[in-house]
C-alpha positions as CSV (number, residue, x, y, z in Angstrom):
1,X,-4.7,-6.3,28.3
2,X,-7.6,-3.6,27.3
3,X,-8.8,-4.9,23.8
4,X,-10.1,-2.1,21.4
5,X,-13.5,-2.2,20.5
6,X,-15.2,-4.4,17.7
7,X,-17.9,-4.4,14.7
8,X,-19.5,-6.4,13.2
9,X,-19.0,-5.4,9.5
10,X,-21.1,-8.2,6.2
11,X,-17.0,-8.6,4.4
12,X,-17.6,-12.3,3.2
13,X,-20.4,-12.4,0.3
14,X,-17.5,-10.8,-2.0
15,X,-15.2,-13.4,-0.7
16,X,-17.5,-16.8,-1.5
17,X,-18.5,-15.1,-4.6
18,X,-15.5,-13.6,-5.9
19,X,-14.1,-17.7,-6.3
20,X,-16.1,-18.5,-8.7
21,X,-15.6,-18.9,-12.4
22,X,-19.1,-16.6,-13.8
23,X,-20.4,-14.1,-11.3
24,X,-22.2,-11.6,-10.5
25,X,-21.3,-8.6,-8.8
26,X,-23.0,-5.5,-7.6
27,X,-21.8,-1.9,-6.3
28,X,-22.0,-3.4,-2.5
29,X,-20.1,-6.2,-3.5
30,X,-17.0,-3.6,-5.0
31,X,-17.3,-0.9,-2.0
32,X,-17.2,-4.1,0.7
33,X,-14.1,-5.2,-1.6
34,X,-12.5,-2.1,-1.0
35,X,-11.1,-2.9,2.3
36,X,-12.3,-6.4,2.5
37,X,-9.0,-8.1,3.8
38,X,-10.4,-11.6,3.7
39,X,-10.6,-11.7,0.1
40,X,-6.4,-10.8,-0.1
41,X,-5.7,-14.7,1.1
42,X,-8.1,-15.5,-1.6
43,X,-6.1,-17.5,-4.4
44,X,-5.9,-15.5,-7.9
45,X,-7.9,-16.5,-11.1
46,X,-7.5,-17.3,-14.6
47,X,-7.4,-13.7,-16.3
48,X,-7.5,-12.1,-13.1
49,X,-4.9,-8.9,-13.8
50,X,-4.1,-5.3,-12.4
51,X,-1.8,-2.9,-13.4
52,X,-1.3,1.4,-13.1
53,X,-2.1,3.9,-15.9
54,X,0.1,6.8,-15.3
55,X,2.1,9.9,-16.2
56,X,4.7,8.2,-16.5
57,X,7.8,10.0,-18.8
58,X,7.5,7.7,-22.3
59,X,11.0,8.5,-22.4
60,X,11.7,5.6,-20.2
61,X,11.4,2.2,-22.4
62,X,12.0,-1.1,-22.8
63,X,14.3,-1.8,-26.6
64,X,13.0,-5.7,-27.4
65,X,15.7,-6.0,-29.8
66,X,19.0,-5.2,-27.3
67,X,17.2,-6.2,-24.4
68,X,18.0,-2.8,-22.1
69,X,16.5,-0.5,-20.4
70,X,16.1,2.8,-22.6
71,X,16.6,5.8,-20.6
72,X,15.0,3.9,-17.3
73,X,15.7,7.3,-15.6
74,X,14.2,9.5,-17.5
75,X,11.8,11.8,-14.5
76,X,9.4,14.5,-17.0
77,X,6.5,12.4,-15.1
78,X,3.7,14.8,-14.8
79,X,2.2,14.7,-18.7
80,X,2.8,11.2,-20.1
81,X,-0.7,9.7,-21.8
82,X,-0.6,6.9,-24.5
83,X,-2.5,9.1,-27.5
84,X,-3.9,11.9,-28.1
85,X,-7.4,12.4,-29.9
86,X,-10.3,14.9,-30.6
87,X,-8.4,17.8,-28.6
88,X,-8.1,15.6,-25.7
89,X,-5.1,13.0,-24.3
90,X,-5.9,9.1,-23.6
91,X,-4.4,8.4,-20.1
92,X,-6.7,5.3,-20.0
93,X,-7.3,1.6,-21.9
94,X,-8.9,-1.0,-21.0
95,X,-11.0,-3.9,-21.7
96,X,-13.3,-5.8,-19.4
97,X,-14.4,-7.0,-17.1
98,X,-12.7,-4.7,-14.8
99,X,-12.9,-1.8,-12.0
100,X,-11.0,1.0,-11.5
101,X,-10.0,1.1,-8.0
102,X,-7.6,4.4,-7.3
103,X,-7.7,7.3,-9.0
104,X,-4.7,9.6,-7.6
105,X,-3.5,13.2,-9.0
106,X,-1.4,15.6,-7.9
107,X,-2.6,18.8,-9.4
108,X,-6.0,18.1,-10.1
109,X,-7.8,21.1,-12.6
110,X,-10.4,22.6,-13.9
111,X,-9.7,20.9,-17.6
112,X,-12.6,18.3,-17.9
113,X,-12.4,14.2,-17.4
114,X,-14.7,11.9,-19.7
115,X,-15.1,8.4,-19.2
116,X,-16.4,6.4,-21.3
117,X,-17.3,2.7,-20.5
118,X,-18.4,-0.4,-22.7
119,X,-17.9,1.2,-25.8
120,X,-20.0,4.3,-25.7
121,X,-19.6,7.6,-27.4
122,X,-20.7,10.5,-24.4
123,X,-19.7,9.9,-21.4
124,X,-20.4,9.0,-18.0
125,X,-18.3,11.2,-16.2
126,X,-18.2,14.6,-18.2
127,X,-16.7,17.1,-15.5
128,X,-13.2,19.1,-14.6
129,X,-10.7,16.9,-13.2
130,X,-10.9,18.7,-9.8
131,X,-14.6,18.2,-9.4
132,X,-13.8,14.0,-9.8
133,X,-12.0,14.5,-6.7
134,X,-14.9,17.1,-4.5
135,X,-18.2,16.5,-5.6
136,X,-20.6,13.6,-5.2
137,X,-23.1,12.5,-8.0
138,X,-22.1,16.0,-9.8
139,X,-24.4,17.6,-7.0
140,X,-23.7,20.1,-4.1
141,X,-22.0,19.9,-1.2
142,X,-19.1,18.8,-2.0
143,X,-17.8,15.3,-1.7
144,X,-17.9,14.2,2.2
145,X,-17.1,11.0,2.1
146,X,-13.0,11.2,3.7
147,X,-12.3,7.7,3.8
148,X,-12.7,6.8,0.2
149,X,-12.1,10.2,-1.2
150,X,-9.0,11.9,0.6
151,X,-6.0,14.9,0.1
152,X,-3.0,13.3,1.5
153,X,-0.4,16.5,2.1
154,X,-1.2,17.7,-1.3
155,X,-2.0,14.6,-3.3
156,X,-5.6,13.3,-4.1
157,X,-6.8,10.4,-3.6
158,X,-10.1,8.5,-5.1
159,X,-11.1,4.9,-4.0
160,X,-14.7,4.8,-4.9
161,X,-14.9,2.0,-7.2
162,X,-15.3,2.1,-11.2
163,X,-16.5,-0.8,-13.2
164,X,-16.9,-1.7,-16.9
165,X,-17.9,-5.1,-18.4
166,X,-16.1,-4.5,-22.2
167,X,-14.2,-1.9,-22.2
168,X,-13.1,1.6,-20.7
169,X,-11.6,4.9,-21.7
170,X,-10.5,8.1,-20.3
171,X,-9.8,11.3,-21.4
172,X,-8.2,14.0,-19.7
173,X,-9.2,17.6,-21.6
174,X,-6.7,20.7,-21.3
175,X,-5.4,22.3,-18.3
176,X,-6.3,19.5,-16.3
177,X,-3.5,19.8,-13.9
178,X,0.0,17.7,-14.0
179,X,0.6,13.8,-13.3
180,X,-2.1,10.6,-12.7
181,X,-2.4,6.8,-11.2
182,X,-5.3,5.2,-11.7
183,X,-5.1,1.7,-10.7
184,X,-7.1,-0.9,-11.8
185,X,-8.1,-4.7,-12.2
186,X,-9.0,-7.1,-14.6
187,X,-11.4,-9.5,-13.5
188,X,-11.5,-13.0,-15.0
189,X,-14.0,-13.1,-18.1
190,X,-17.3,-14.2,-17.1
191,X,-17.8,-11.7,-14.0
192,X,-20.2,-9.3,-14.6
193,X,-19.8,-6.2,-13.2
194,X,-23.0,-3.6,-12.8
195,X,-23.4,-0.8,-14.7
196,X,-21.9,2.2,-14.3
197,X,-23.8,5.6,-14.6
198,X,-21.3,8.0,-13.0
199,X,-23.9,8.5,-9.9
200,X,-24.6,6.0,-7.3
201,X,-27.7,4.9,-6.9
202,X,-29.6,5.6,-3.0
203,X,-28.8,2.0,-1.8
204,X,-24.8,2.2,-2.4
205,X,-24.6,5.7,-1.4
206,X,-25.9,4.2,2.3
207,X,-23.4,1.5,2.2
208,X,-20.5,3.9,1.0
209,X,-21.3,6.4,3.6
210,X,-21.9,3.1,6.1
211,X,-18.6,1.8,5.1
212,X,-16.2,5.1,5.4
213,X,-17.6,5.4,8.7
214,X,-16.2,2.1,9.9
215,X,-12.4,3.1,7.6
216,X,-13.1,5.9,9.7
217,X,-12.9,4.4,13.0
218,X,-10.3,2.4,12.3
219,X,-7.8,0.8,15.1
220,X,-10.9,2.1,17.2
221,X,-12.8,-0.9,16.3
222,X,-12.5,-3.9,14.7
223,X,-14.2,-7.3,13.1
224,X,-15.6,-9.7,15.0
225,X,-15.7,-12.9,14.1
226,X,-18.1,-15.2,14.9
227,X,-16.2,-18.0,17.8
228,X,-13.3,-16.1,17.7
229,X,-10.5,-16.4,20.7
230,X,-8.9,-13.8,22.6
231,X,-5.4,-15.1,23.7
232,X,-3.3,-12.2,26.6
233,X,0.3,-13.2,27.1
234,X,3.0,-11.4,28.4
235,X,6.5,-12.5,27.1
236,X,9.9,-11.9,28.5
237,X,11.6,-11.7,25.2
238,X,15.3,-12.0,27.0
239,X,18.7,-10.5,25.0
240,X,20.1,-12.6,22.0
241,X,17.3,-15.2,21.8
242,X,14.7,-17.0,20.6
243,X,10.8,-16.9,22.6
244,X,7.9,-17.8,22.4
245,X,4.8,-16.2,21.8
246,X,1.7,-18.4,21.5
247,X,1.2,-21.1,19.5
248,X,-2.3,-21.7,17.7
249,X,-3.7,-25.3,16.8
250,X,-6.0,-24.8,14.3
251,X,-7.9,-24.5,10.9
252,X,-8.4,-20.7,11.9
253,X,-7.0,-17.3,11.2
254,X,-5.3,-14.5,13.2
255,X,-7.0,-11.9,12.7
256,X,-5.7,-9.2,15.1
257,X,-2.5,-8.3,17.1
258,X,-2.1,-5.7,19.6
259,X,0.7,-5.3,21.9
260,X,1.2,-2.7,24.8
261,X,3.6,-0.5,25.0
262,X,4.2,0.7,28.8
263,X,5.1,3.6,30.4
264,X,9.2,2.9,30.1
265,X,9.2,2.4,26.7
266,X,7.5,5.9,26.9
267,X,9.8,7.6,28.6
268,X,13.2,6.1,27.8
269,X,13.6,6.2,23.8
270,X,16.5,4.4,23.9
271,X,14.5,1.8,25.2
272,X,12.2,1.9,22.5
273,X,14.2,2.3,19.8
274,X,16.1,-1.3,21.2
275,X,12.8,-2.6,21.0
276,X,11.5,-1.5,17.7
277,X,14.5,-2.4,15.4
278,X,16.2,-5.3,17.1
279,X,13.2,-7.1,18.4
280,X,11.6,-9.4,15.4
281,X,8.5,-10.9,15.2
282,X,8.2,-14.5,13.1
283,X,4.9,-16.6,12.2
284,X,5.5,-20.0,11.1
285,X,2.5,-21.7,9.2
286,X,1.6,-25.0,9.4
287,X,4.3,-27.5,9.3
288,X,6.7,-24.9,6.6
289,X,10.3,-24.9,8.0
290,X,10.7,-21.6,7.4
291,X,8.4,-18.3,9.0
292,X,6.3,-16.2,6.4
293,X,6.9,-13.5,8.6
294,X,10.1,-12.3,9.9
295,X,10.6,-8.1,10.3
296,X,11.3,-5.8,13.2
297,X,8.7,-4.6,15.2
298,X,8.9,-1.4,14.2
299,X,8.8,-1.9,10.4
300,X,6.4,-4.2,10.5
301,X,4.1,-2.1,12.6
302,X,4.9,1.3,10.4
303,X,6.4,2.1,13.8
304,X,10.1,4.0,14.0
305,X,12.1,5.9,14.6
306,X,9.7,6.0,17.5
307,X,5.9,4.8,18.2
308,X,3.9,7.4,17.4
309,X,-0.5,7.7,17.2
310,X,-1.0,6.7,13.7
311,X,-4.2,4.4,12.0
312,X,-4.1,2.7,9.1
313,X,-6.8,-0.4,8.4
314,X,-4.0,-2.8,8.4
315,X,-1.9,-1.6,11.1
316,X,-1.4,1.6,13.7
317,X,-1.2,2.7,17.2
318,X,-3.9,4.6,18.0
319,X,-2.6,7.0,21.3
320,X,1.3,5.8,20.9
321,X,0.7,3.7,23.1
322,X,0.1,0.2,21.8
323,X,0.5,-1.1,18.6
324,X,-2.1,-3.4,16.1
325,X,-2.4,-5.4,13.3
326,X,-6.1,-6.4,11.6
327,X,-4.0,-8.7,8.8
328,X,-5.7,-11.7,8.0
329,X,-3.8,-14.6,8.3
330,X,-5.1,-18.6,7.9
331,X,-3.2,-21.7,8.7
332,X,-4.7,-25.2,8.3
333,X,-2.6,-27.0,11.5
334,X,-1.0,-24.1,13.0
335,X,0.6,-20.8,13.5
336,X,3.6,-20.5,15.4
337,X,4.2,-17.0,16.7
338,X,8.2,-16.1,18.2
339,X,10.2,-13.1,18.9
340,X,13.7,-13.4,17.4
341,X,15.2,-10.5,20.1
342,X,19.0,-10.1,18.1
343,X,19.8,-6.3,20.7
344,X,21.2,-6.3,24.5
345,X,18.1,-6.1,26.4
346,X,15.4,-7.9,27.1
347,X,12.3,-7.1,26.7
348,X,9.3,-7.8,28.5
349,X,5.7,-7.2,26.2
350,X,1.7,-7.6,26.7
351,X,0.1,-9.4,23.4
352,X,-3.4,-10.0,22.5
353,X,-4.1,-13.3,19.4
354,X,-7.4,-13.3,18.0
355,X,-8.4,-15.7,16.2
356,X,-10.5,-17.5,14.1
357,X,-12.6,-20.4,12.8
358,X,-11.8,-20.8,8.5
359,X,-15.0,-21.6,7.1
360,X,-13.4,-23.4,4.3
361,X,-10.1,-25.7,4.5
362,X,-7.7,-22.4,4.7
363,X,-5.5,-25.1,2.9
364,X,-7.3,-23.9,-0.7
365,X,-6.6,-20.2,0.7
366,X,-2.9,-18.2,0.3
367,X,-0.4,-17.0,3.6
368,X,-0.1,-13.8,4.6
369,X,3.8,-13.1,4.6
370,X,5.6,-9.9,5.8
371,X,9.2,-9.3,5.4
372,X,11.8,-6.9,5.5
373,X,13.1,-7.4,1.9
374,X,14.9,-4.4,0.4
375,X,17.8,-4.4,-1.6
376,X,18.0,-7.8,-1.6
377,X,18.9,-8.6,-5.4
378,X,19.6,-4.8,-6.2
379,X,23.3,-5.6,-7.6
380,X,21.4,-8.5,-10.0
381,X,19.0,-5.3,-11.1
382,X,21.8,-3.2,-11.3
383,X,23.4,-5.3,-13.9
384,X,20.2,-5.4,-16.5
385,X,20.5,-1.5,-17.2
386,X,18.0,-0.6,-14.2
387,X,20.9,1.3,-12.1
388,X,18.0,3.1,-9.6
389,X,15.8,0.2,-9.0
390,X,16.0,-1.0,-5.7
391,X,14.0,-3.9,-4.9
392,X,11.5,-3.8,-2.2
393,X,9.7,-6.7,-2.8
394,X,11.2,-10.1,-5.7
395,X,9.4,-13.5,-4.8
396,X,8.4,-16.7,-7.1
397,X,5.3,-18.2,-7.1
398,X,1.6,-17.2,-6.0
399,X,-0.2,-14.4,-5.4
400,X,-1.3,-10.6,-4.1
401,X,1.4,-7.9,-3.3
402,X,-0.4,-5.7,-0.7
403,X,1.7,-2.9,0.2
404,X,4.7,-1.7,2.2
405,X,6.1,0.2,4.9
406,X,9.4,1.9,4.2
407,X,11.6,4.0,6.4
408,X,14.0,6.2,4.9
409,X,17.0,7.5,7.1
410,X,17.7,11.0,4.2
411,X,20.3,13.2,6.5
412,X,22.5,16.1,5.9
413,X,24.7,19.0,6.8
414,X,22.4,21.9,6.5
415,X,24.5,24.0,3.6
416,X,25.9,27.9,5.3
417,X,24.1,29.4,2.5
418,X,20.6,31.5,4.2
419,X,17.8,30.5,1.9
420,X,14.8,32.7,0.8
421,X,11.9,30.3,2.5
422,X,12.0,27.8,4.5
423,X,14.8,25.7,5.9
424,X,16.4,24.5,2.2
425,X,14.4,26.8,-0.4
426,X,11.8,26.0,-2.7
427,X,11.0,25.7,-6.4
428,X,14.2,25.4,-8.0
429,X,15.7,27.7,-5.7
430,X,17.0,25.7,-3.2
431,X,20.1,25.3,-1.4
432,X,20.7,22.0,-1.1
433,X,18.3,19.5,-3.4
434,X,17.7,16.4,-0.3
435,X,14.1,15.2,-1.5
436,X,15.0,11.9,-1.5
437,X,11.2,10.5,-2.8
438,X,11.9,11.1,-6.6
439,X,11.9,7.5,-7.7
440,X,9.0,5.9,-9.1
441,X,6.9,2.2,-8.0
442,X,7.7,-0.4,-10.8
443,X,6.1,-3.8,-10.5
444,X,7.4,-6.2,-12.7
445,X,4.5,-9.4,-12.8
446,X,4.7,-12.7,-14.1
447,X,8.2,-12.3,-15.8
448,X,7.2,-9.3,-17.9
449,X,9.8,-6.8,-19.2
450,X,8.8,-3.8,-19.1
451,X,5.8,-3.2,-16.1
452,X,3.0,-3.1,-15.5
453,X,2.7,-0.3,-13.3
454,X,5.2,2.0,-13.4
455,X,4.4,5.2,-11.4
456,X,5.4,8.4,-11.4
457,X,7.5,9.6,-7.5
458,X,7.4,6.9,-4.3
459,X,5.2,10.3,-2.5
460,X,2.9,9.3,-5.3
461,X,2.9,5.5,-5.1
462,X,2.6,6.3,-1.4
463,X,-0.8,8.3,-2.0
464,X,0.6,13.0,-1.4
465,X,2.5,14.9,-3.4
466,X,5.2,17.6,-4.1
467,X,6.8,16.5,-1.5
468,X,9.5,18.2,-1.8
469,X,8.3,21.3,-1.7
470,X,7.5,22.2,2.2
471,X,5.5,22.1,4.7
472,X,5.8,18.2,5.4
473,X,2.9,17.8,7.0
474,X,1.8,14.4,8.7
475,X,-1.0,12.5,7.9
476,X,-2.4,9.1,8.2
477,X,-6.0,7.0,6.4
478,X,-7.6,3.7,5.8
479,X,-5.0,2.7,2.9
480,X,-1.8,5.1,3.3
481,X,0.4,7.1,6.2
482,X,3.1,9.1,6.6
483,X,3.1,9.4,10.7
484,X,6.6,10.7,11.3
485,X,8.8,12.6,9.7
486,X,10.7,16.7,10.2
487,X,9.1,19.0,10.4
488,X,12.5,20.2,7.9
489,X,12.3,17.1,6.6
490,X,15.8,15.9,7.8
491,X,16.0,13.1,9.5
492,X,14.3,10.0,9.7
493,X,11.1,9.3,7.3
494,X,8.3,6.8,7.5
495,X,5.7,6.2,5.2
496,X,2.7,3.1,4.4
497,X,1.2,2.5,2.3
498,X,-1.7,-0.9,1.3
499,X,-3.4,-2.3,-1.5
500,X,-6.4,-3.8,-0.5
501,X,-8.5,-4.0,-4.0
502,X,-6.2,-2.3,-6.3
503,X,-3.8,-6.1,-4.5
504,X,-1.1,-7.2,-7.4
505,X,-1.9,-10.9,-8.1
506,X,0.4,-12.9,-9.6
507,X,0.8,-16.5,-10.8
508,X,4.7,-17.2,-11.1
509,X,6.5,-14.3,-9.6
510,X,6.1,-10.8,-8.6
511,X,9.6,-8.1,-9.0
512,X,8.6,-4.6,-7.5
513,X,11.0,-1.8,-7.0
514,X,10.8,1.6,-6.3
515,X,13.8,4.5,-7.7
516,X,16.2,5.2,-5.5
517,X,17.4,8.1,-6.8
518,X,20.3,9.0,-3.6
519,X,23.1,7.2,-3.2
520,X,23.5,5.6,0.3
521,X,26.2,8.1,1.1
522,X,25.8,11.3,-1.1
523,X,26.8,15.1,-1.6
524,X,29.6,17.0,-1.7
525,X,32.8,14.1,-0.1
526,X,29.2,12.2,0.1
527,X,28.7,13.5,3.6
528,X,25.2,12.9,3.5
529,X,23.4,9.5,4.2
530,X,19.8,8.2,1.6
531,X,19.7,4.8,3.3
532,X,16.9,3.1,2.8
533,X,14.5,-0.2,4.9
534,X,11.4,-1.7,3.8
535,X,9.1,-4.5,5.1
536,X,7.1,-6.2,1.9
537,X,3.4,-7.2,3.3
538,X,2.0,-9.9,0.4
539,X,0.0,-13.3,0.2
540,X,1.8,-16.2,-1.1
541,X,0.3,-19.5,-1.9
542,X,0.6,-22.2,0.6
543,X,3.8,-24.0,1.3
544,X,6.0,-21.7,-1.0
545,X,9.2,-20.1,-0.3
546,X,10.0,-16.9,-0.9
547,X,13.5,-16.7,-1.4
548,X,14.0,-14.6,2.0
């Protein structure tokens, strides 16, 4: 089996220094953190947390006196803010030490963004909001770091870290636009972060360019580890049976999975669909009695309803002929990889498994989890008055939430009325209200009653925007992708979002939901269908049961 190219890149320094209770972190460390998959296996430290400030509709609230959720379906999500101040709108405010990892907007316009660091009265950033996504170091020519700052189907995304030691405040001025997300992490007390001046020094700019090139080559290359082993195997997964793929013994980590898809699957779409939906990958760590990975191959690799070429930092398909995973998966004693075939067809598959020694005892590291989780516990959530909060992950224990792949089957009968534009119209002049993705993400961490992340729309969470409005392009990027959706929007859609630097640490519990406005059966007489399924990716303390 062909193994993709390799690339050496120094990701490990942050893995080591980030676990000190008091440490000094450089801009280079922060840049590496944006794509450091190994760090995800580190247990969260005391005081570490993350969240997202967004423009969500402030009418949505939690009433502590009645223990009820008020106006929970409010959907005017483009204009919310913390408070007005000196003619502007305070949209972010947090005490340090901390780092802003991601800024997103659906409509960044000419109104200014001002970023104040450590209680300074003069902002380190003072420029039109749109320029934040278009210029680097406030100079010409325009921004050209396409793996860190990208536009995904109208959505503006910026993954350049902004550190602060004591405090950070962000103000948007009139005519700034509409919709924003600002995702951040708070570091443990005593962490010393580099001073952010609004621009990057020469050495840091060069590091950004090198990292940008590495991420651009995602899928084609992978990180190479000292002492790694590459094992290739051909496995026949019989119908309605469980088949071993590989058992790896030692204090090690799986760093790459490759699955080759031969020509017969590309020619036979029914066979391919059966493989992607009915053959599940299962991985059990050490002496656990339950697998930590259990998901259909298609969902795990983001390949539904068929295999499409797309590349992210964690999973993808370079050419539509193979599937890859770069998730970092440590274990202390052994890893047991099996295939569970729940379908009527037998499949012969070529796998490549790359694993490497772990320098420290993996007993101290978190375990990788990936499971088809969506929908479990929905009835309990509905009983709390949160009728539209469709669960993507609910678990107890200690770990880090790292993202999802969501498959939406949204189909409808085309109206008889002829629209003025596109297939079903645009704006308020549509022949059918078909859009599935209006729902916000909400992350409740460690039992909090009001979510520390409250989004503005499902596509906003992924990183794109205005997706009720055609046209509907496909896209990929290091941390988000939409490898498939029909050009009309009518049919299957698959999207992925990965939170690497902006992962969500939790110590006792995590509950992540997506609002689902459409019923499973919708429209006149329930003749249309909107079904969700997803796989969540997260890390959890070794030996803890995840509830799935």
